[in-house]
C-alpha positions as CSV (number, residue, x, y, z in Angstrom):
1,M,30.4,110.9,-16.3
2,A,33.3,111.5,-18.8
3,K,36.7,111.3,-17.3
4,P,39.0,114.4,-17.6
5,T,41.9,114.0,-20.0
6,H,44.0,116.9,-18.7
7,H,44.6,115.4,-15.2
8,P,46.5,112.1,-15.7
9,V,45.3,109.5,-13.2
10,P,48.1,107.8,-11.2
11,E,48.7,104.1,-11.8
12,R,47.6,103.4,-8.2
13,V,44.6,105.0,-6.6
14,P,43.2,104.2,-3.1
15,E,40.3,101.9,-2.9
16,H,38.8,103.8,0.1
17,V,39.5,107.5,1.0
18,V,38.3,109.2,4.1
19,L,38.0,113.0,4.3
20,I,38.1,114.7,7.7
21,P,36.8,118.2,6.8
22,D,38.2,120.8,9.2
23,G,38.5,124.5,9.4
24,N,35.1,125.9,8.4
25,G,34.7,127.9,11.6
26,R,38.2,129.3,11.6
27,W,37.8,130.3,7.9
28,A,34.6,132.2,8.8
29,R,36.2,134.0,11.7
30,R,39.2,135.1,9.6
31,H,36.9,136.6,7.1
32,G,34.5,138.1,9.5
33,L,31.6,135.9,8.4
34,P,29.0,133.8,10.2
35,T,30.1,130.2,11.0
36,A,27.2,129.0,8.8
37,E,28.9,130.6,5.8
38,G,32.1,128.7,6.6
39,H,30.2,125.5,6.6
40,R,28.5,126.4,3.3
41,R,31.9,127.1,1.7
42,G,33.3,123.9,3.2
43,A,30.4,121.9,1.7
44,K,31.5,123.2,-1.8
45,A,35.0,121.8,-1.1
46,V,33.5,118.4,-0.1
47,E,31.7,118.3,-3.4
48,D,35.0,119.0,-5.2
49,F,36.6,116.1,-3.2
50,L,33.8,113.7,-4.2
51,R,34.1,114.8,-7.9
52,V,37.8,113.9,-7.9
53,C,37.0,110.5,-6.3
54,R,34.5,109.8,-9.1
55,D,36.7,111.1,-11.9
56,W,39.6,109.0,-10.7
57,D,37.5,105.9,-10.0
58,V,38.0,105.7,-6.3
59,P,35.2,103.2,-5.4
60,Y,34.7,104.1,-1.7
61,A,34.7,107.6,-0.2
62,T,33.8,108.6,3.4
63,I,32.9,112.1,4.5
64,W,32.9,112.8,8.2
65,G,30.0,115.3,8.4
66,F,29.3,115.4,12.2
67,S,31.0,113.7,15.1
68,T,29.4,112.5,18.4
69,E,31.2,115.3,20.1
70,N,29.8,118.0,17.8
71,W,26.5,118.0,19.6
72,A,28.3,120.2,22.2
73,R,28.3,123.0,19.7
74,S,25.7,125.7,19.7
75,A,22.2,124.7,18.7
76,G,22.3,127.2,15.8
77,E,25.6,125.7,14.4
78,V,24.3,122.2,14.7
79,K,21.1,123.1,12.9
80,S,23.0,124.8,10.1
81,I,25.2,121.7,9.6
82,M,22.2,119.4,9.5
83,Q,20.4,121.7,7.0
84,L,23.5,121.7,4.8
85,V,23.6,117.9,4.8
86,E,19.9,117.6,4.0
87,G,20.2,120.1,1.2
88,A,23.2,118.3,-0.3
89,L,21.4,115.0,-0.2
90,R,18.3,116.5,-1.9
91,R,20.4,118.2,-4.6
92,N,22.3,115.1,-5.4
93,R,19.4,112.6,-5.2
94,K,19.2,112.2,-9.0
95,S,23.0,112.1,-9.5
96,F,23.2,109.1,-7.1
97,R,21.4,107.1,-9.7
98,R,23.0,108.7,-12.7
99,D,26.5,108.2,-11.4
100,G,26.0,104.8,-9.8
101,I,26.6,106.0,-6.2
102,R,25.5,104.0,-3.2
103,L,24.8,105.9,0.0
104,W,25.6,104.4,3.4
105,H,25.5,105.9,6.9
106,L,28.2,105.6,9.6
107,G,27.4,106.4,13.2
108,R,24.4,106.5,15.5
109,R,21.0,106.9,14.0
110,D,18.8,107.4,17.1
111,R,19.6,111.0,17.8
112,I,19.3,112.1,14.2
113,R,15.9,110.3,14.0
114,E,14.8,112.1,17.2
115,R,16.1,115.6,16.6
116,Y,16.1,115.9,12.8
117,P,13.4,113.5,11.6
118,R,13.2,115.0,8.1
119,L,16.9,114.5,7.5
120,Y,16.7,111.0,8.9
121,G,13.9,110.1,6.7
122,L,15.6,111.4,3.6
123,M,18.8,109.6,4.5
124,M,17.1,106.3,5.0
125,D,15.1,106.7,1.8
126,L,18.3,107.3,-0.1
127,I,20.1,104.3,1.5
128,E,17.2,102.1,0.3
129,E,17.0,103.8,-3.2
130,T,20.7,103.4,-3.9
131,K,21.4,100.0,-2.3
132,E,22.0,98.4,-5.7
133,N,24.0,101.3,-7.2
134,R,27.6,100.7,-8.3
135,P,30.5,101.3,-8.7
136,Y,30.8,104.1,-6.2
137,H,30.1,104.0,-2.5
138,L,29.6,107.1,-0.4
139,N,29.7,106.8,3.4
140,L,28.2,109.7,5.3
141,A,29.6,109.7,8.8
142,L,26.9,111.6,10.8
143,D,26.8,111.5,14.6
144,Y,29.9,109.2,14.2
145,G,32.6,108.5,16.8
146,G,35.2,105.8,16.7
147,R,34.8,104.7,20.3
148,N,31.1,104.7,20.0
149,E,31.3,102.5,16.9
150,I,33.4,100.0,18.8
151,V,31.0,99.9,21.7
152,R,28.0,99.4,19.4
153,A,29.8,96.6,17.6
154,V,30.7,94.8,20.8
155,R,27.2,95.1,22.1
156,A,25.7,93.8,18.7
157,A,28.1,90.8,18.7
158,A,27.2,90.0,22.3
159,A,23.5,90.3,21.6
160,L,23.9,87.6,18.9
161,G,25.6,85.3,21.4
162,T,29.2,85.8,20.4
163,D,31.6,84.7,23.1
164,L,33.6,87.9,23.6
165,K,36.3,86.0,25.4
166,S,37.2,84.2,22.2
167,A,35.9,86.6,19.7
168,T,37.9,87.0,16.4
169,W,38.5,90.1,14.4
170,E,36.2,88.8,11.7
171,Q,33.3,88.4,14.2
172,L,33.7,92.0,15.5
173,E,34.3,93.4,12.0
174,A,30.9,92.1,10.9
175,H,29.2,94.5,13.3
176,L,31.2,97.7,12.5
177,D,29.5,100.5,10.5
178,T,31.8,99.7,7.6
179,R,31.1,96.0,7.4
180,G,31.6,94.6,4.0
181,Q,33.8,97.4,2.9
182,P,37.5,97.7,2.4
183,D,39.5,99.4,5.1
184,P,40.5,103.0,4.3
185,D,43.8,103.3,2.4
186,L,44.0,107.0,2.7
187,I,42.8,109.6,5.2
188,I,42.9,113.3,4.3
189,R,42.5,116.0,6.9
190,S,42.4,119.7,6.1
191,S,43.4,122.8,8.2
192,G,46.9,121.6,9.3
193,E,45.7,119.5,12.2
194,H,47.7,116.3,12.6
195,R,45.3,114.0,14.3
196,L,42.5,111.6,13.4
197,S,40.0,112.5,16.1
198,G,38.8,108.9,16.4
199,I,37.9,108.2,12.8
200,M,37.7,104.4,12.2
201,P,40.2,103.5,14.9
202,L,40.0,99.8,14.1
203,Q,39.9,100.0,10.3
204,A,42.6,102.6,9.8
205,S,45.5,100.6,11.1
206,Y,47.4,100.8,7.9
207,A,45.9,103.8,6.3
208,E,48.2,106.5,4.8
209,M,47.7,110.0,6.1
210,V,47.8,113.3,4.2
211,F,47.4,116.4,6.3
212,L,46.6,119.5,4.2
213,T,47.7,122.8,5.6
214,R,44.9,125.0,4.3
215,L,41.4,125.3,5.8
216,L,38.6,123.3,4.1
217,P,36.9,126.2,2.3
218,E,40.2,127.1,0.7
219,L,40.7,123.7,-0.9
220,S,40.1,123.0,-4.6
221,E,39.9,119.9,-6.7
222,E,43.6,120.2,-7.4
223,D,44.4,119.9,-3.7
224,F,42.6,116.6,-3.6
225,R,44.2,115.4,-6.7
226,E,47.6,116.2,-5.2
227,A,46.7,114.2,-2.1
228,L,45.9,111.2,-4.3
229,R,49.1,111.6,-6.2
230,E,50.9,111.7,-2.8
231,F,49.3,108.4,-1.9
232,A,50.4,106.8,-5.2
233,S,54.0,107.8,-4.5
234,R,54.2,106.0,-1.1
235,D,55.6,102.6,-0.5
236,R,53.0,100.7,1.5
237,R,54.5,97.8,3.4
238,F,51.8,96.8,5.9
239,G,54.4,95.9,8.5
240,R,56.7,94.0,6.1
241,R,60.4,94.8,5.9
242,P,61.4,97.1,3.1
243,V,63.0,95.4,0.1
244,S,66.8,95.8,0.2
245,S,68.2,98.0,-2.6
């Protein structure tokens, strides 16, 4: 894919960006439209976000598509979200190979396999098909919750005989959903909400946050480019003292 020349790329871009897409339902209500239409418009904004990540050579991008708590929503809304995810994966199947994108899943898999077997099968096929793809990595967080991820990681470590009383961060990290990946540098959330809602609680210790005020369906590529520029302007110290002027 050719890189655009009219949007200068900052000297420093994040290695791993997480998007918490929020505001689809509120956007739909404001416009007197079904919630499903809000999710459809939000999906377009997600594609804009991923396009910016590819154009600006961000190697790892995570989309939080559905949380462990989202099962409490109406059956109709859950179904519409899962259908959108399945449709997006089918539409982009060829582009994963063309653009060198590796797909990975974050979260529980058992409930998706049980309730949406067609989506589960497609997702697992794409994970296998794209496992050698580079340089881009796309994490789809589906039925994901940060607390649940920690519990699953601890159980997996214990099952392999790890002594949890003396376990190290490296031993636990090896069982997280993001094992082998860099920690997120930047987390973007739409809709003006200033919270992380449990996304990667262990990995995001030093992530920068950008909270966009507009609802997800209102966002454009330029909004995401501006978030990356904001990241580039920040002084990241990772707990170190600032350099004296």
